[in-house]
C-alpha positions in Angstrom: 103.0 148.2 64.9 100.2 145.6 64.8 102.8 142.9 64.4 104.6 144.1 67.5 101.4 143.9 69.6 100.6 140.4 68.3 104.1 139.2 69.0 103.8 140.6 72.6 100.4 138.8 73.1 101.9 135.5 71.9 104.9 135.9 74.3 102.5 136.6 77.2 100.5 133.5 76.5 103.7 131.3 76.5 105.0 133.0 79.6 101.9 132.5 81.8 101.3 128.9 80.7 104.8 127.5 81.0 107.1 129.7 83.2 108.0 128.2 86.6 111.1 129.2 88.5 113.9 126.6 88.5 114.6 127.5 92.1 111.2 126.3 93.1 111.5 122.8 91.6 115.2 121.7 92.0 115.9 119.5 95.0 118.6 119.8 97.6 120.0 123.2 96.5 122.9 124.9 98.4 126.0 123.7 100.2 126.1 119.9 100.5 129.3 119.6 102.5 127.9 118.6 105.9 127.4 115.5 108.0 124.0 113.7 108.0 123.1 113.5 111.7 120.2 111.1 110.9 122.4 108.2 109.7 121.8 106.2 112.9 118.0 106.5 112.7 116.2 103.5 114.1 112.3 103.7 114.1 110.4 103.1 117.4 108.0 100.2 117.5 104.4 101.2 117.8 101.0 99.6 118.5 99.6 97.6 115.6 103.0 97.0 114.1 103.6 93.5 112.8 107.0 92.2 113.8 109.0 89.3 112.2 111.2 87.9 115.0 113.5 84.9 114.2 115.6 83.4 116.8 118.5 81.1 115.9 121.4 79.4 117.6 124.1 76.9 116.7 121.9 74.2 118.2 119.0 74.4 115.9 116.7 72.2 118.0 117.2 74.4 121.0 115.7 77.5 119.3 112.6 75.8 118.0 110.4 76.6 120.9 111.2 80.3 120.6 109.9 80.7 117.0 106.4 80.7 115.8 105.2 77.6 113.9 108.6 76.0 114.0 107.1 72.7 114.9 105.3 72.8 111.5 108.0 74.5 109.5 111.7 74.2 110.6 112.8 76.6 107.8 111.1 79.6 109.2 113.6 82.0 107.6 112.3 81.1 104.2 108.9 82.3 105.2 109.7 85.2 107.5 107.4 87.6 105.7 104.4 85.5 106.2 101.8 87.3 108.4 101.1 84.0 110.2 104.7 84.0 111.4 104.6 87.5 112.8 103.8 89.2 116.1 101.1 91.8 116.3 101.8 94.6 118.8 98.5 95.0 120.7 96.8 98.2 122.0 98.8 98.0 125.2 102.1 97.8 123.3 102.8 94.1 124.1 103.5 90.9 122.2 103.0 87.3 123.3 106.4 85.6 122.8 106.9 81.8 123.0 108.2 80.6 126.4 109.0 84.2 127.6 105.3 85.3 127.7 104.1 88.8 127.4 106.8 91.4 126.5 106.3 95.2 126.3 107.8 96.4 123.1 106.1 99.7 122.1 108.5 102.6 122.3 111.6 100.5 121.8 113.8 101.0 118.7 114.4 97.9 116.7 118.0 97.7 118.0 117.0 98.3 121.6 114.3 95.5 121.5 116.8 93.2 119.8 119.3 93.7 122.6 116.7 93.3 125.3 115.3 90.1 123.8 118.8 88.6 123.3 119.5 89.2 127.0 116.3 87.4 128.0 116.9 84.5 125.6 120.4 84.1 127.0 118.9 82.6 130.1 117.6 79.7 127.9 119.9 79.6 124.9 123.6 79.8 124.2 124.7 82.8 122.1 121.2 83.4 120.6 121.0 85.4 117.3 117.9 87.6 116.9 116.6 89.1 113.7 113.7 91.6 113.8 111.8 93.5 111.1 108.6 95.5 110.8 106.5 93.8 108.1 103.8 96.3 107.6 105.7 99.6 107.4 103.6 102.1 105.5 103.2 105.8 105.0 100.5 107.8 103.2 101.3 110.3 100.5 98.6 112.8 99.4 98.3 115.9 97.3 100.1 117.0 94.2 102.1 113.9 93.4 101.8 111.6 90.4 100.4 108.6 92.3 99.1 109.4 95.7 98.0 106.7 98.2 99.3 104.3 100.9 102.9 103.2 100.2 104.2 100.0 101.8 107.9 99.0 102.1 109.9 95.9 102.9 112.3 97.7 105.3 112.0 100.4 108.0 114.7 102.8 107.0 112.6 104.9 104.6 113.3 108.5 103.7 110.8 111.2 102.6 112.5 111.1 99.2 111.9 107.3 99.0 108.1 107.9 99.7 107.9 110.6 97.1 109.7 108.5 94.6 107.3 105.6 95.3 104.5 108.1 94.5 106.0 109.0 91.1 107.5 112.3 92.4 105.8 115.6 92.8 104.0 117.2 89.8 105.5 120.4 88.4 102.9 122.3 90.5 103.7 120.6 93.8 105.2 122.9 96.5 108.6 121.4 97.2 109.4 124.1 99.9 106.4 123.6 102.1 105.7 119.8 102.4 103.5 118.9 105.4 104.4 115.8 107.4 102.0 114.6 110.0 103.4 112.2 112.6 101.3 110.3 115.1 103.1 108.4 117.8 100.9 106.7 120.5 98.2 109.2 119.8 100.3 112.3 119.9 100.2 114.2 116.6 102.8 116.6 115.3 102.6 118.8 112.2 105.9 119.6 110.5 106.8 121.7 107.4 109.7 120.6 105.3 111.7 122.2 102.4 113.3 119.6 100.1 114.7 122.3 97.8 117.4 122.9 100.4 120.4 120.5 100.8 120.4 120.6 104.6 117.0 119.0 104.6 118.8 115.6 105.0 119.7 116.7 108.5 116.1 117.1 109.4 114.7 114.8 112.1 111.9 114.1 109.6 114.3 113.0 106.8 113.6 109.4 107.8 110.0 108.4 108.1 108.1 106.7 110.9 105.4 104.1 110.6 102.1 105.6 109.5 103.5 109.1 108.7 101.2 111.2 106.4 102.8 113.4 103.7 100.8 116.1 102.1 102.1 118.0 99.1 100.3 121.3 98.5 99.6 122.7 95.0 100.9 126.0 93.9 98.6 129.0 93.7 98.7 128.9 89.9 97.3 125.4 89.7 94.6 126.2 92.3 93.5 129.3 90.4 93.5 127.3 87.2 91.2 124.7 88.8 88.6 127.4 89.3 88.7 127.9 85.5 88.6 124.4 84.1 88.4 125.8 80.6 91.4 128.0 80.9 93.8 125.8 78.9 91.3 125.7 76.1 90.9 129.5 76.2 94.6 130.0 76.1 94.9 127.5 73.2 92.3 129.5 71.3 94.0 132.8 72.0 97.4 131.4 70.9 95.7 130.0 67.7 94.1 133.3 66.8 97.3 135.2 67.5 99.3 132.9 65.3 96.6 133.2 62.5 96.6 137.0 62.7 100.4 137.0 62.4 100.3 134.9 59.3 97.5 137.0 57.7 99.2 140.4 58.5 102.6 139.4 56.9 
């Protein structure tokens, strides 16, 4: 009878220290036969964005005045990620563009701004080609992930899963079904709760991230309770050791 109690105590120790439901940690569960409505996502340009804008034509010399520092470096494309060759969107949502002057860009998507700029350049150039990229695209990941912090990317089509992967993924205690995404566009903040354990999450309007999004992963109650008892792992280890010793002695 004593052995039965000891075995029961040992099982309880293992159960409480290691048991987490698979349903709470597996990503994208459920039916995955649906269309992703976010595939055409194009982020909106915001204040403080740094834009790389490269204008080119078949007549190379004709495009020189429409590119930053072209007089010093004709091969701008080889240095397109240099901050010195970028346009900072000011607090009024404008940039100062060579020849064309001040242009309002905040609130435009990359594709919309590209089309608008191409139309204006067509008054000066024949068949202009415009390439635009956001150089300082970043999001902040906080909470129960392996490596929290500010994450920067070289492109602007970033998903929530990309940001979590860049943070080393959630820990085993991170809540996958209640991730908070804080979005701030032109001073208007929204707070959105996301469940990445469900497959239809990819259809969420927050599947793709915007510039300066903040992602917060909350810890599960078990970890929070354990943090109030910092010596709990040691205590459980001692209990397990004593239980094992008693089992050996009572054989």
